[in-house]
DRENDRENSE-763400 format. One record per residue (C-alpha): chain; residue number from 0; residue in three letters; x, y, z. Coordinates in Angstrom, 2 decimals, padded with zeros to 5 digits. Last residue first. Example, Ala and Ser with C-alpha at 12.3 -4.5 7.8 and 13.67 -1.06 7.14 Angstrom:
REM DRENDRENSE-763400
   c     k     r         x         y         z
   A     1   SER    013.67   -001.06    007.14
   A     0   ALA    012.30   -004.50    007.80
END
This chain:
REM DRENDRENSE-763400
   c     k     r         x         y         z
   A   419   LEU   -005.12    018.10   -009.92
   A   418   SER   -006.07    014.89   -009.35
   A   417   ASP   -003.95    013.58   -012.75
   A   416   LEU   -000.98    015.25   -010.88
   A   415   MET   -002.03    012.96   -007.76
   A   414   GLN   -002.30    009.83   -010.23
   A   413   ALA    001.13    010.57   -011.87
   A   412   PHE    002.98    010.87   -008.22
   A   411   LEU    001.29    007.40   -007.25
   A   410   THR    003.11    006.14   -010.51
   A   409   ASN    006.40    007.27   -009.78
   A   408   ALA    006.57    006.04   -006.14
   A   407   TRP    005.21    002.53   -007.03
   A   406   ALA    007.96    002.56   -009.68
   A   405   PHE    010.87    003.04   -007.61
   A   404   TRP    013.98    003.27   -009.60
   A   403   PRO    016.59    005.44   -007.74
   A   402   ARG    016.41    003.86   -004.48
   A   401   THR    017.72    005.81   -001.67
   A   400   TYR    018.40    009.02   -001.90
   A   399   LYS    021.47    011.94   -001.58
   A   398   SER    021.44    014.55   -004.24
   A   397   PRO    018.23    015.51   -002.22
   A   396   ASP    020.76    017.63    000.20
   A   395   ASP    018.71    018.53    003.39
   A   394   CYS    015.50    016.63    003.51
   A   393   ASP    017.91    013.71    002.34
   A   392   PHE    016.07    011.45   -000.28
   A   391   GLY    013.38    008.83    000.13
   A   390   GLU    012.01    005.83   -002.15
   A   389   HIS    012.53    008.08   -005.58
   A   388   MET    010.57    009.91   -007.44
   A   387   TYR    011.41    010.47   -011.44
   A   386   GLY    013.19    013.24   -013.53
   A   385   THR    016.55    012.08   -012.44
   A   384   GLY    017.75    016.30   -011.90
   A   383   ALA    018.03    015.25   -007.78
   A   382   HIS    014.36    014.85   -007.74
   A   381   THR    013.88    017.21   -005.20
   A   380   SER    013.39    020.43   -006.44
   A   379   SER    010.13    019.36   -008.44
   A   378   ILE    008.73    017.69   -005.06
   A   377   VAL    009.66    020.77   -003.09
   A   376   THR    007.68    022.96   -005.19
   A   375   LEU    004.44    020.50   -005.32
   A   374   CYS    004.46    020.11   -001.61
   A   373   THR    004.44    024.01   -001.41
   A   372   GLU    001.34    024.06   -003.94
   A   371   ILE   -000.79    021.76   -002.29
   A   370   GLU    000.11    023.81    001.16
   A   369   GLU   -001.24    026.55   -000.53
   A   368   PRO   -004.44    024.93   -001.90
   A   367   ASP   -005.22    023.47    001.51
   A   366   THR   -007.82    021.14    001.48
   A   365   SER   -005.19    018.15    001.64
   A   364   THR   -005.01    014.41    001.09
   A   363   LEU   -003.75    013.94   -001.86
   A   362   ILE   -001.48    016.59   -001.45
   A   361   GLN    000.44    014.92    001.30
   A   360   MET   -000.43    011.72   -000.01
   A   359   ILE    002.29    013.38   -002.60
   A   358   LEU    004.54    014.39   -000.10
   A   357   SER    004.64    011.07    001.76
   A   356   ILE    005.76    009.30   -001.63
   A   355   PRO    008.25    011.17   -001.80
   A   354   TRP    009.46    010.27    001.35
   A   353   ILE    011.76    011.95    003.63
   A   352   TYR    015.43    011.11    004.68
   A   351   ARG    016.14    012.75    007.87
   A   350   ALA    017.34    009.29    009.62
   A   349   PRO    017.88    006.57    007.10
   A   348   THR    015.17    004.68    005.74
   A   347   HIS    012.75    001.53    007.12
   A   346   PRO    012.23    004.05    009.89
   A   345   SER    010.09    006.48    007.26
   A   344   GLY    010.45    009.53    006.66
   A   343   ILE    007.60    012.35    006.79
   A   342   GLY    008.08    015.74    005.37
   A   341   LYS    009.84    018.43    005.01
   A   340   ALA    011.84    019.94    002.61
   A   339   ALA    015.45    021.51    001.07
   A   338   LYS    017.17    022.90    004.12
   A   337   GLY    016.03    020.14    006.89
   A   336   GLU    012.38    018.93    008.81
   A   335   TYR    011.80    015.72    009.41
   A   334   TYR    008.41    014.06    010.50
   A   333   TYR    009.41    010.44    011.59
   A   332   PRO    009.27    011.18    015.06
   A   331   ASP    005.81    012.63    015.25
   A   330   ALA    005.67    015.37    017.73
   A   329   HIS    007.75    017.43    015.39
   A   328   SER    004.78    017.83    013.17
   A   327   LEU    003.13    016.52    009.75
   A   326   ILE    001.81    013.40    011.94
   A   325   PHE   -000.01    015.61    015.01
   A   324   ARG   -001.97    018.01    012.62
   A   323   ARG   -002.79    014.69    010.37
   A   322   THR   -003.74    013.35    013.53
   A   321   ASN   -006.14    016.26    014.73
   A   320   GLN   -007.51    016.41    011.24
   A   319   TYR   -008.25    012.66    010.84
   A   318   VAL   -009.83    012.95    014.27
   A   317   PRO   -012.19    015.94    012.80
   A   316   ASP   -012.90    014.17    009.82
   A   315   GLU   -012.63    016.75    006.75
   A   314   LYS   -010.06    014.56    004.65
   A   313   ASP   -013.31    012.27    004.21
   A   312   THR   -012.93    008.29    006.23
   A   311   TYR   -012.15    005.05    005.42
   A   310   GLY   -011.41    005.57    001.53
   A   309   LEU   -007.62    004.73    001.37
   A   308   TYR   -006.86    008.11    000.16
   A   307   PRO   -009.16    009.60    003.13
   A   306   ILE   -006.35    007.40    005.38
   A   305   ALA   -003.23    008.01    003.82
   A   304   LEU   -001.54    010.50    006.36
   A   303   LEU   -002.36    007.61    009.01
   A   302   SER   -000.51    005.23    006.03
   A   301   PRO   -001.46    002.62    004.24
   A   300   SER    000.73    003.95    002.29
   A   299   ASN    004.47    003.91    003.28
   A   298   ALA    005.77    007.28    005.03
   A   297   ASP    005.52    005.98    008.18
   A   296   ASP    003.37    007.60    010.78
   A   295   MET    004.16    007.80    014.65
   A   294   LEU    002.72    007.08    017.67
   A   293   ASN    003.17    003.49    019.29
   A   292   PHE    000.78    002.85    021.97
   A   291   HIS    000.00    000.49    024.39
   A   290   GLY   -002.92   -000.13    026.53
   A   289   LEU   -003.49   -003.88    026.32
   A   288   GLY   -005.12   -004.00    022.49
   A   287   ASP   -001.55   -003.65    021.70
   A   286   THR   -001.51   -000.05    019.41
   A   285   GLU   -000.12    000.78    016.13
   A   284   TYR   -000.16    003.88    014.51
   A   283   ALA   -002.54    005.63    017.15
   A   282   TYR   -005.23    007.74    015.48
   A   281   ILE   -005.54    010.78    017.33
   A   280   THR   -008.28    013.05    020.00
   A   279   GLY   -006.90    015.69    020.98
   A   278   PHE   -003.87    017.53    019.38
   A   277   GLU   -002.32    018.83    022.56
   A   276   PRO   -002.63    016.67    025.44
   A   275   HIS   -002.90    013.33    023.38
   A   274   GLU   -006.06    011.28    023.81
   A   273   TYR   -005.70    008.04    022.01
   A   272   ARG   -007.47    005.75    019.15
   A   271   GLY   -006.55    002.73    017.70
   A   270   PHE   -008.56    000.53    020.77
   A   269   ALA   -012.53    001.29    020.42
   A   268   GLN   -012.64    002.98    017.44
   A   267   ILE   -010.38    000.85    015.53
   A   266   GLY   -011.91   -002.37    017.22
   A   265   ALA   -015.68   -000.79    016.05
   A   264   ASP   -013.96   -000.76    012.25
   A   263   ILE   -012.62   -004.11    012.66
   A   262   GLN   -016.45   -005.73    014.00
   A   261   SER   -018.10   -003.60    010.76
   A   260   ALA   -015.48   -004.96    008.67
   A   259   LEU   -016.02   -008.91    009.72
   A   258   ASP   -019.82   -008.63    009.12
   A   257   PHE   -019.43   -007.22    006.01
   A   256   ALA   -017.47   -009.92    004.45
   A   255   ARG   -018.71   -012.77    006.44
   A   254   LYS   -022.20   -011.46    004.67
   A   253   SER   -020.72   -010.98    001.30
   A   252   LEU   -019.86   -014.55    002.04
   A   251   ASP   -023.33   -015.95    002.91
   A   250   HIS   -024.91   -013.94    000.09
   A   249   ASP   -022.85   -015.33   -002.51
   A   248   GLN   -024.27   -013.77   -005.54
   A   247   TYR   -021.09   -014.79   -007.23
   A   246   GLY   -020.41   -012.04   -009.43
   A   245   ALA   -022.14   -008.80   -007.88
   A   244   GLU   -022.90   -009.96   -004.43
   A   243   LEU   -019.09   -010.93   -004.07
   A   242   MET   -017.65   -007.76   -005.65
   A   241   GLU   -019.46   -005.92   -002.88
   A   240   ALA   -018.64   -008.28   -000.25
   A   239   MET   -015.28   -007.61   -001.22
   A   238   TYR   -015.24   -004.08   -001.68
   A   237   ARG   -016.42   -003.96    001.75
   A   236   LEU   -014.07   -006.06    002.59
   A   235   GLY   -011.35   -003.71    001.15
   A   234   VAL   -012.65   -001.10    003.13
   A   233   VAL   -012.22   -002.32    006.62
   A   232   ALA   -009.37   -003.68    005.65
   A   231   MET   -007.57   -000.48    004.82
   A   230   MET   -008.66    000.70    007.63
   A   229   ASN   -006.76   -002.26    009.68
   A   228   SER   -004.41   -001.51    007.59
   A   227   PRO   -004.06    002.09    008.66
   A   226   ILE   -004.29    000.91    012.39
   A   225   LEU   -001.57   -002.22    012.70
   A   224   TYR   -002.74   -004.11    016.05
   A   223   GLY    000.63   -006.55    016.41
   A   222   TYR    002.69   -003.51    018.14
   A   221   GLN    006.42   -002.87    016.92
   A   220   CYS    005.07   -004.05    013.57
   A   219   ALA    008.02   -005.75    011.30
   A   218   ASP    009.28   -003.71    008.85
   A   217   ASP    007.97   -004.48    005.35
   A   216   SER    007.69   -000.85    004.55
   A   215   PRO    004.10   -002.16    004.41
   A   214   ARG    004.22   -002.92    008.07
   A   213   PHE    004.87   -006.31    009.18
   A   212   GLY    003.16   -009.30    011.81
   A   211   SER   -000.74   -007.83    010.84
   A   210   TRP   -003.34   -008.43    013.20
   A   209   THR   -006.91   -008.34    012.90
   A   208   MET   -009.42   -005.75    014.79
   A   207   GLY   -011.97   -006.61    017.01
   A   206   THR   -009.49   -005.90    019.93
   A   205   TYR   -008.21   -008.85    021.49
   A   204   GLY   -005.00   -008.42    023.10
   A   203   VAL   -001.73   -008.32    021.75
   A   202   ALA    001.74   -009.65    023.05
   A   201   THR    004.50   -009.11    020.69
   A   200   GLY    005.75   -011.07    018.05
   A   199   ARG    005.17   -014.75    016.48
   A   198   GLY    008.58   -015.26    015.81
   A   197   GLU    010.09   -017.07    018.60
   A   196   ASN    008.82   -013.98    020.70
   A   195   PRO    010.14   -011.32    018.55
   A   194   LEU    009.31   -011.17    014.78
   A   193   THR    012.11   -010.44    011.93
   A   192   ASP    013.41   -007.45    009.88
   A   191   SER    012.82   -005.05    011.86
   A   190   PRO    015.81   -006.83    014.50
   A   189   PRO    017.99   -005.53    011.92
   A   188   CYS    019.31   -008.99    010.78
   A   187   ASN    021.84   -012.09    011.00
   A   186   THR    018.63   -014.52    011.51
   A   185   ARG    015.13   -014.11    009.97
   A   184   GLU    012.17   -015.55    011.92
   A   183   PHE    008.51   -015.85    010.59
   A   182   TYR    005.50   -017.04    012.97
   A   181   TYR    002.34   -018.07    011.80
   A   180   PRO    000.22   -020.96    013.06
   A   179   SER   -002.38   -018.61    014.54
   A   178   ASN   -004.58   -018.72    017.79
   A   177   GLU   -002.93   -016.47    020.39
   A   176   HIS   -003.27   -013.96    017.32
   A   175   HIS   -007.26   -014.14    017.57
   A   174   GLN   -008.39   -011.55    015.04
   A   173   GLU   -005.70   -013.07    013.39
   A   172   LEU   -008.48   -016.17    012.77
   A   171   THR   -010.33   -013.92    010.84
   A   170   TRP   -008.38   -012.11    009.18
   A   169   VAL   -006.77   -015.46    007.57
   A   168   ASP   -010.34   -017.19    007.50
   A   167   LEU   -011.84   -014.17    005.32
   A   166   ILE   -008.55   -013.57    003.54
   A   165   ARG   -008.72   -017.03    002.62
   A   164   ARG   -012.46   -016.93    001.53
   A   163   ALA   -011.67   -014.06   -000.90
   A   162   MET   -009.16   -015.96   -002.45
   A   161   GLU   -011.52   -018.87   -002.99
   A   160   ARG   -013.70   -016.50   -004.38
   A   159   TRP   -010.72   -015.31   -007.09
   A   158   LEU   -009.97   -019.11   -007.92
   A   157   THR   -014.06   -019.96   -009.07
   A   156   THR   -013.61   -016.71   -011.34
   A   155   PHE   -015.03   -013.16   -010.89
   A   154   ILE   -012.77   -011.54   -013.26
   A   153   THR   -015.11   -012.08   -016.22
   A   152   SER   -017.27   -009.73   -014.45
   A   151   ASP   -015.87   -006.76   -016.41
   A   150   LYS   -017.90   -004.07   -014.77
   A   149   THR   -015.29   -002.08   -016.78
   A   148   ALA   -014.12    001.09   -014.16
   A   147   SER   -016.31   -000.22   -011.00
   A   146   TYR   -014.31   -003.96   -011.91
   A   145   TYR   -011.17   -002.56   -012.06
   A   144   ASP   -010.82   -000.32   -009.47
   A   143   HIS   -012.59   -003.44   -007.34
   A   142   SER   -010.40   -005.67   -008.27
   A   141   LEU   -006.94   -003.67   -007.65
   A   140   TYR   -008.28   -002.43   -003.80
   A   139   LEU   -009.21   -006.49   -003.17
   A   138   ALA   -005.64   -007.36   -004.21
   A   137   ALA   -004.29   -004.66   -002.17
   A   136   CYS   -006.16   -005.42    001.08
   A   135   LEU   -004.11   -009.21    000.68
   A   134   SER   -000.85   -006.99    000.91
   A   133   ASP   -002.62   -004.25    003.31
   A   132   VAL   -002.72   -006.90    006.18
   A   131   GLU    001.28   -007.69    006.21
   A   130   TYR    002.27   -011.35    007.01
   A   129   LYS    006.38   -011.09    005.93
   A   128   ARG    006.92   -014.25    003.47
   A   127   GLU    009.67   -013.69    000.71
   A   126   TRP    010.26   -014.76   -002.12
   A   125   ILE    007.15   -017.23   -002.51
   A   124   TRP    006.75   -019.63   -005.38
   A   123   ALA    009.12   -022.56   -004.28
   A   122   SER    006.77   -022.69   -000.68
   A   121   MET    007.27   -021.98    002.52
   A   120   ARG    005.35   -022.83    005.43
   A   119   ASP    005.96   -022.54    009.46
   A   118   SER    008.84   -019.68    008.84
   A   117   ARG    012.29   -019.67    009.53
   A   116   ASP    013.71   -017.40    006.76
   A   115   HIS    016.38   -018.14    003.90
   A   114   ASP    016.45   -014.68    002.60
   A   113   TRP    015.05   -012.72   -000.15
   A   112   CYS    013.90   -016.11   -002.41
   A   111   ALA    014.85   -017.56   -005.30
   A   110   GLY    012.99   -021.25   -004.91
   A   109   SER    012.21   -021.06   -008.80
   A   108   PRO    008.35   -021.62   -008.44
   A   107   SER    007.88   -019.44   -011.27
   A   106   ARG    007.29   -015.62   -011.62
   A   105   ASN    008.41   -015.33   -008.04
   A   104   PHE    006.36   -013.80   -005.00
   A   103   ALA    006.13   -011.49   -002.36
   A   102   ASN    003.98   -010.57    000.58
   A   101   ALA    003.68   -014.09    002.24
   A   100   TYR    000.69   -015.00    004.83
   A    99   PRO   -002.33   -015.63    002.42
   A    98   ASP   -000.27   -018.83    000.74
   A    97   LEU   -001.68   -020.65   -002.47
   A    96   THR   -004.77   -019.14   -002.29
   A    95   ILE   -002.89   -015.27   -001.86
   A    94   TYR   -001.04   -016.50   -004.94
   A    93   PHE   -003.29   -017.72   -007.33
   A    92   ALA   -005.96   -014.69   -006.30
   A    91   HIS   -003.20   -012.31   -007.18
   A    90   ARG   -002.37   -013.69   -010.37
   A    89   ALA   -006.05   -013.65   -011.56
   A    88   ILE   -005.81   -009.58   -010.87
   A    87   VAL   -002.58   -009.29   -012.44
   A    86   SER   -003.94   -011.39   -015.79
   A    85   ARG   -007.15   -008.89   -015.27
   A    84   LEU   -005.16   -006.02   -015.32
   A    83   ILE   -003.19   -006.88   -018.43
   A    82   LYS   -006.11   -007.79   -020.33
   A    81   ALA   -007.67   -004.53   -019.74
   A    80   VAL   -004.93   -002.42   -020.47
   A    79   GLU   -004.87   -004.15   -023.85
   A    78   GLU   -008.32   -004.37   -024.04
   A    77   ASP   -008.42   -000.31   -024.03
   A    76   GLN   -011.19    001.89   -023.60
   A    75   ALA   -012.79   -000.10   -020.99
   A    74   ALA   -009.08   -000.47   -018.89
   A    73   TYR   -008.71    003.27   -018.90
   A    72   ALA   -009.53    004.17   -015.27
   A    71   THR   -007.97    000.87   -014.52
   A    70   TYR   -004.51    002.18   -014.88
   A    69   PRO   -004.13    004.41   -011.67
   A    68   ARG   -003.80    000.88   -009.99
   A    67   LEU   -001.29   -000.80   -011.78
   A    66   GLN    001.91    000.32   -009.50
   A    65   ALA   -000.46    000.26   -006.63
   A    64   ALA   -001.37   -003.31   -007.29
   A    63   SER    001.73   -004.49   -008.24
   A    62   ASP    003.40   -002.71   -004.97
   A    61   ARG    000.99   -004.22   -002.53
   A    60   LEU    001.58   -007.90   -004.00
   A    59   TRP    005.16   -007.80   -004.02
   A    58   MET    006.27   -009.16   -007.28
   A    57   ALA    009.90   -010.57   -007.54
   A    56   PRO    013.11   -008.78   -009.16
   A    55   ILE    013.99   -006.38   -006.80
   A    54   ASP    015.26   -002.95   -008.45
   A    53   GLY    011.84   -001.83   -009.87
   A    52   THR    008.82   -003.95   -007.63
   A    51   ILE    008.08   -006.29   -010.46
   A    50   VAL    005.14   -006.78   -012.31
   A    49   PHE    004.29   -010.64   -013.64
   A    48   TYR    001.75   -011.08   -016.98
   A    47   GLY    000.27   -014.40   -017.80
   A    46   ASN    001.57   -017.75   -017.96
   A    45   SER    004.43   -017.91   -020.33
   A    44   THR    005.46   -014.62   -018.95
   A    43   THR    004.87   -011.45   -020.40
   A    42   GLU    006.51   -008.36   -017.66
   A    41   VAL    005.61   -005.37   -016.63
   A    40   THR    007.98   -003.96   -014.50
   A    39   THR    010.00   -001.19   -017.32
   A    38   GLU    007.22    000.19   -019.53
   A    37   ILE    004.09   -000.07   -017.96
   A    36   THR    005.51    000.65   -014.14
   A    35   ASN    007.01    003.87   -015.90
   A    34   LEU    004.56    005.13   -017.73
   A    33   PHE    003.25    007.42   -015.23
   A    32   CYS    006.29    008.51   -014.27
   A    31   PRO    007.53    009.58   -017.95
   A    30   GLY    004.50    011.43   -018.76
   A    29   ALA    004.31    013.69   -015.54
   A    28   LEU    007.99    014.27   -015.11
   A    27   PRO    008.59    016.65   -017.73
   A    26   ALA    005.74    018.62   -017.10
   A    25   LEU    006.68    019.29   -013.07
   A    24   ALA    008.42    022.54   -013.56
   A    23   PRO    005.29    023.59   -015.22
   A    22   PHE    003.08    023.15   -012.96
   A    21   ARG   -000.91    023.70   -014.17
   A    20   THR   -000.38    024.93   -018.32
   A    19   GLU    002.40    022.49   -018.83
   A    18   MET    001.58    020.39   -016.65
   A    17   LYS   -001.56    019.58   -018.42
   A    16   ARG    000.32    019.06   -021.34
   A    15   THR    002.25    016.14   -019.60
   A    14   LEU   -000.82    014.35   -018.39
   A    13   ALA   -002.32    014.42   -022.10
   A    12   ASP    000.87    013.57   -023.06
   A    11   ALA    000.77    010.24   -020.83
   A    10   ALA   -002.60    009.67   -021.31
   A     9   LEU   -002.15    009.03   -024.78
   A     8   ARG    000.73    006.88   -024.35
   A     7   LEU   -002.04    004.77   -021.85
   A     6   THR   -004.57    004.73   -024.30
   A     5   LYS   -001.99    003.04   -027.09
   A     4   PRO   -000.79    000.37   -025.48
   A     3   VAL    002.98    000.40   -024.27
   A     2   PRO    004.40   -002.37   -025.17
   A     1   GLN    005.38   -004.69   -022.38
   A     0   MET    009.25   -005.33   -021.13
END
């Protein structure tokens, strides 16, 4: 694995000292979680850096971007950090131009894959071809974070601009999913691992939003317009427009990005809101534009809970606050309350398993100091003595958990501590 750059080691030490004063019970976790990505998942290859998710040897666009995101703050002062980030940004551009519908890739064209799925187009580079809008968003967010921190325009290569163009083309096409060539079917699997209707998903109507086959959990969408991912796309497109101007002075492509962001945003507001009899106007998790709504949240980000973290709106927004009250209640089918903790889980993991990512996101989006302290206390007592975050844990017995090695959760935890 990649040696730890000195700046990141010093940042980990500073975070530990900060927690010794702010919340001592979490101090032993701070440094190791902050360094978990760089120490265990960033690999040097013959053609740059490759980032595994942890216990799976492939590189997910979403996870790799999320794992590295907190390190962008140190790129301007440490060339080693900057070099890693530039390389991963370039790799994202390569992968997305290769196939914008794939979510996870190999370090080389080895042909390795999660399963032998039926889809319209496969490649030896592709580990899995589940189409997820947030995967493309993640690459834009990482590029924007890096450029904002460094003003390093060398990331704006010919390939990066082609990546932007491919994202625009796909998201525009998927506003009319009936015209899409994409399909995905997996056999001998749970229903959440494949798409119905010969791999094309359930029917949708036009809304202005862009269609997604799968959620950030890699589970299939019930309805094709996944609201949190469309919100992330709105922000990502505005980032794209800004970077196309800064890096290329490409006014036409920049305008395309800005216009598409406006169309998707209008679709969210017109079709993605639901009048709840108890909570008022809330955002649905998914809709089909045909009058059906999926009212829930999933711990994976982008989520409804994460809306302010994504940059779509602020914490005080009244519709967000209504939505937050809904998803942090038993009205949300994936909100669990047990002997050890309460919080949001996921249909991706067993019932009554809460995700540390959701507790961390609850802190990052809270305006209530008491709520923040409560969540910090829960996190400090539910890591089963491992000193790291897991995917999910039993809300009655935290010694039962999934994925002991989950770098995304560790990095987000450290980012949250740094924000306190």
